[in-house]
N, C-alpha and C positions, 0 to 999 in steps of 0.2 A: 874181739880182743886182739887178734892178729894185727888188724889195722892200727889199733892204738899202740901196740908195741913197736911196730915198724915206724910209726910216726914219732915215737919218743926217741928212737935211735937217731932219726934225722935231727931232732932237737939237740941231742948230745953233741953231734958233730958241728952244730951251728951256734954254740954258746957265745962265740965272739961277736956275732952280728945280731943276736936275738935279744929282745927285751925280756929280762928275767926280773921278777919281783921277789924279794926275800925279806921276811920278818927276821928278827934277831934269831939266829940259828947257827948250827955248825955247817961247815962246808960239806960238799958231797953230792952225788947224784944217785938216783935209785938203781938198785941192782937189777941186772938182767935175770930173767926167770926161765926155768925149764917148763915149756908149755906144750901140751898135747894139741895136735892140729884139730882135734875134735872139740876142743874147748871153745865155747862161744863167749866166755867171760861173764861177768856178773854186773848188770846195770840196774840201778834203782831209779825210776823216773817219777818226778813229782807230778801232781795233778795239773791240769791246764790252768794257766794264770791269766788268760786273755781277758776275762771278765773284769779284772782289777784295773787294767790300764786306764780306762776312762774315769774310774772313780778315785784314783790316787793322785790326780793333778792337784798341786797345792797352789792356792791363791790367797791373797790377803782378803779376809772376810770381815775384819773388825778393825776399829781404830787403833786399839792397843793390842798387839798380838805377841805371844811368845814366839821365839825364833829358832826352834830346832828344825832340822830338815830330814824328812823321812824319804828313804830311797829304795827300801827293800821290803818284800813281804816274807814273813817267816812261816815255814812248814815244820810242824812238830814231827819228829821221826824217832825211831829207836833202832839204830843200826850198829851191830857189834861184829866182832870177828867170829862169833858163834852162830849168828842168825843171818848173816849176809856175806857177800863177797866170796872169794875163792882163795885157797891156799896153794902155793907153789914152792918148789925148791929153787934156791939161787943157783945160777950157772957157775959162779965163781967159787961157791962154798956150799956144799950139800948140808952142812951143819946149820945153815941159816934158812929159816922158813920165811916166806914172803906172802903176805896177804894183800889182795887187791880188791877194791870196790870202786865202780864208776857210778857217779851220781849225775843225773841229767834233769834239768828243769827247762823245758823248751821256751825259747825266747828271752831267756835271762841274758843281760849284758855282762853280769859277773855273778859269781856265787861265793858265799862265805859260810863257814861251818862253825857250830858250837859243839864242843865236846864236854861231856860230864864223866865223872868217875875216872878222870884222866890221871893215870899213874903208869908212866912208861917204865918197864923193867930195865935192869942193867943191860948195857950193850945193844939196846934196841934203837931203831930210828923210824921216823915218820915223815913222809913226803906227801904233799898235795900238789897236783899239777894239772894243767890243761894242755892237751895235745894240740888243739886247733889254734889256740892263742899263744902257745909257747911260753906259758908262765909256770914257774916252779917255786914252791915254798918248801923249806926244809934244808937240811935234816933237823927235825925236832927230836929231842932226846930226853933222858931223865932230867937234864938241866932245866927243862921247861915245866917240870912238875911244880905245882903250887899247893899250898895248904888247903885251898878251896876245892882242889881236885877238878877245877874247871879250866878250859882252855879254848880260846877263840882264835881263828885265823883271819888274816886280812882278806879282802875280796880277791878272787882269782878270775881273770877275764874269761868270758865264754859261758855257754849254757851247759857245758859238760866237763866235769872234773873227775880226776881219779885220786883216790886215797891209797897210798902204798905204805904198808907197815912191815918192817923187817925186824926179826927177833931170833936169837939163838933157838934152835929147834927144841931144846929141852924146856924153854919158857913158853912154848906155843900155847899151852893150855891156860895160861894166865890171861885174864880179861883186862886189856890195857886201857880201854876207853869205851864210851858209847858216843856215837854221833846223835845228838838229841835235837838239833835244829839245822835246817837248810834255809838260808836266806837268799831270795830271788831278787836281784837288782833289776828294777824296771825303769830306772832313770839312765844308768850308764855313768857311774862315777869314775871309771877308769878310761884312759884315753884310747881312742881308736883313730890311728893316724896322728893328727896334731891336736884334735879336740874331742870332746865327748860326743857319743853317738846321737843323743837326743837334744843336744844343744843346751842342756841345763847348766849354764855357766853363770858366773857372777855378772851383774849388770855392768854396762860399759862405763858408768860413772865411777866405778871402783878404781882405786889406785894400786898398781902393782907394787909389791913391797921392795923390789930392787931398783926402783927409779933413783937416779942420782940425787934428786932433791931431798931424799929421805935416807941418805947414806949414813947419817949419824945414828940410825936405828939398827945398823948392821949387827950389833951384838944383842941388843934387847929382843929383836924379832925372833931369835932362836929359842926364846922361852915359850913361844906360842905353839900349841899342838892342835891338830885335828883329832877329834874323838869319834869313833864309831861305837855307838851304844846299841848293843844287841838285846832286844826285848822279845817276848814271846810272839808279838804281832809283827815283828820285823825289825829292821835296823834304821837308826836315825844318826844324824851327824850333828854334833855341837863342837864348840871350841873350848879350849882350856889353856891355862898358863902354868908353867913350872915355876914354883916360887921358892925363895930362899927362907931359911930360918935362922934364929939368932946363934945357934951352934955352928952355922955355916959348914955343915958336915955333908952336904950334897945328898941329904935324904930326899928322895924324889917325890915331893908333894906336888900334886896338880890341883889347881883351884878352878872350878867351873860353876855352872848354875844348877841349883837343886832340881829345877823343873825338868832337866834333862835325864834325871835319875829318879823315876817314880819309886823304885825300890833300891835299897842299899846294895842288894845282890847284883844289880846290873853293872856295878863297877868291876865285878869279878870277870866278866866276859867282854869288857870294852877293849878296843884296840886304839892305841895312841900313836899318832904319826907325826914325826918331827920333819922339819925342812921341806914340807910339801909346798913348793913355791916355784915360780918361773925364775930361771937364772938371769933373765933380762927384764927390762922395763917394757914388757909387752905380754899379752895373755897367752904365752905358750904353756902347755901343761907341764906339771912338775913330776918328780919321781917320788912315789909313795912308799918306797922300800924301807925307809927308816922307821919301822914300826915296832911297838912293844905290846905284848898281850897281857891283859889282866892287871888289876889293882885291888886295893882294899879301901873301902870307904872309912874314913876316920871321923869326919864330922859333917853334918848336914842339917840345915834348918829351912823348912819350906817357906816360912813367913818372911825370912830375909833372903831367900833364894840363893843360897850358896852351898857348894859341896866341895869337900876337900878329900882327895884320894891320895894314897901312897902307892906308887907303881910297884909291881912285883919285881921288876928288874931296874937296876940303876942304868940310865941311858949311857951307852958306851961313848968314849971320846970322839969317835968318828961321826956321831950324831950331832956334834957341836952343841951340847946342851948348855943353856944359860939359865941360871936360877935367878929369876927376876926379883928385884927389890920391891918394897911396898911402903905405903904411907897410910897409916891408920888414923891420922889426925882428922878432926871433925871438919876442918876447912875444905872448901871446894877448890878444884884445880883452876889455875889461871887460864890454862889452855889444856886441851886433851887430845890424845891419839888412841884409837882402838885398832888392834891388829887381830884379824879374825879370818874365818873360812866361809864366806858367803856362798850359799848353795853347795856347801861342801867342797868348793873349788879351791884353787891355789890361794895362798896367803895374800890378803889384801889389807889396805890401811884406810882409815877414815880420820879426818882431823877437824877439830873445832878450835878456832883461835880465841874464843871468848870463854869466860867462866861458865861452868855449869851451875845448876841451881838444885837445891835440896827439894825433893818432891815425893809424892806418893804414887806408885805405879798403878795400883788397882786395889779394890777392897780386900781380896784375900791376903794381901801383903801388909806388913807393919807400916804404920804411918811414918812418912818422911824417911823411909829406909832406902831411898834411891837418889842417885844423881841424874838429873835430866839434862840431856843435850838438846838445847833449843833448836840448833841448826848446825849441820856439818858443812864446813866450808869446802871440803873435798871428800869424795867417797860417800858411802852409806853403810848400813848393815842390812842383812837379809836373813832368810831362813838358813840355818847352819852357823850363824854368828853367835847364837846363844852361848853364854858362858865366856865369850871373848873378853879379854881384859881391857879396862880403861886405864891408860897411863896418864899421869900428870905431866907438867912441863919439865919435871926432873926425871922422867922415864921410870917412875915408880907406880906400882899398881894401886889404884884407888877404888876399883870395883870391877864387877863382871856383869855382862849384858843379860838382862831379863827379857826385854822386848821393847816394842814401840811401833810406830807407824812409818818410820823412815824407809824410803825406797828411792831408787834413782828417779830424778825428776821432782822429788819432794822429800828431800833429806832432812826431815824435821822430827823432833820428839822421839828420842830414844832414851831408855831408862836403864841405869846400871846399879846393881845392888851395892850398897856402900860397905866398903871394908871396915869403916869406922864402927859400924854396928855389928858386923859379923865377928869382930874381934872378941868381945866379951859381953854382948847384950844378954846372953844366957849364961848361967854359971855352969851348966852341964858341959863337960868336956866334949861330948858328942854333938854339941850344938854351938860351938864357938871355935875360933881360929887361934886364940891366944895360947891355949894349952899346947898346941902342936907347933906353931910357928915361933914360940918363945920358950924353948926348953930350958934356956939359961935363967929365965925369970927376971930379965933385966927391964922388961916392959918398955921398950923404946917406941917412940912415935913413928920412926921411920927406920928402914933397913935397906942398905944398898944391895944391888944385885951382885 
């Protein structure tokens, strides 16, 4: 534990030059602690994951495939301030108790945690950091409490992270949370140097979002988000789009694909990342720090493959959120653009200069519920693109990606769930978009962003 503490002091003095990742949180750094020299610290180590590496390689195995991207294996745990970690007193203030726990999963490129029964008491703070990779998340506070009492953090680089909880000493006996899952990243979705450690990046045929020829999409692109969906078996990546509603009240609805969310509850522990893109027209890695944790599923229908969530937090202005417009008319787009996160990588674009066609994706899905892209003129989609929006020639959302066989070198046959059917094909408000995106009941065919 002495090594960790000294390393963290180095981190604090090098904030200017270090890469720090932060979800939406309050500013601050972890408090220093009064530590006995005899203390060895408390480390919980996950079982060996080596046997999974050869089995988790993802390949295209069928003609029409769904396109989520799995990158992490999940370990179920039950770690609390009562059964794990160590308590200390803060150096600056003896009335503040500090709890620390280090979690290690050998070989992980990053780790992310799922908390349950998350209810931070007044004046408490929570940090998660990696000494070796110099990543810091927090401070998380009671402002991060949600009605679901669940909370998820974005991945933190490295195979060893420390959780530090600070609370007024008189609240020490309250149980603020349980760490219920540790997700071991075996792909490497955070950058090491300039690129990812295992090279799992989007195919070279993909178009970077900030190329000059696509500058007219400068505003619309900000509606597209990368979604980390945390499931018991591990974490997956899909894409989603922040959408407008007729009240234009900036209610943070995100539209994605139903197949990314096997259970409604997965929305509660999903992490939504804005602006994850290269700043240039070249595949430099982006900054994943503009992240928000948690949402509530409002509507979902498997047979039409759409899911609509409301974020727990309204995206702040510095995230540059754009609430995309939509077109629910039955007509097909004259031309199309999809913005998405292939392989969970930085934001990319695919374009089709020709009209799409109405088609059926596969037998489990409703007949003629999809728009089929016959061939992309530029770019493609890949695993991680699922849920990505299809925009028409007017930059309005017409659908979201279910899957297909398109890859670099053969960019043909992708299928997008039609917004026209998702609108009110089912009368149940939990299986349609109309109830949520048209609160004014004006029933427009289109709405601008």
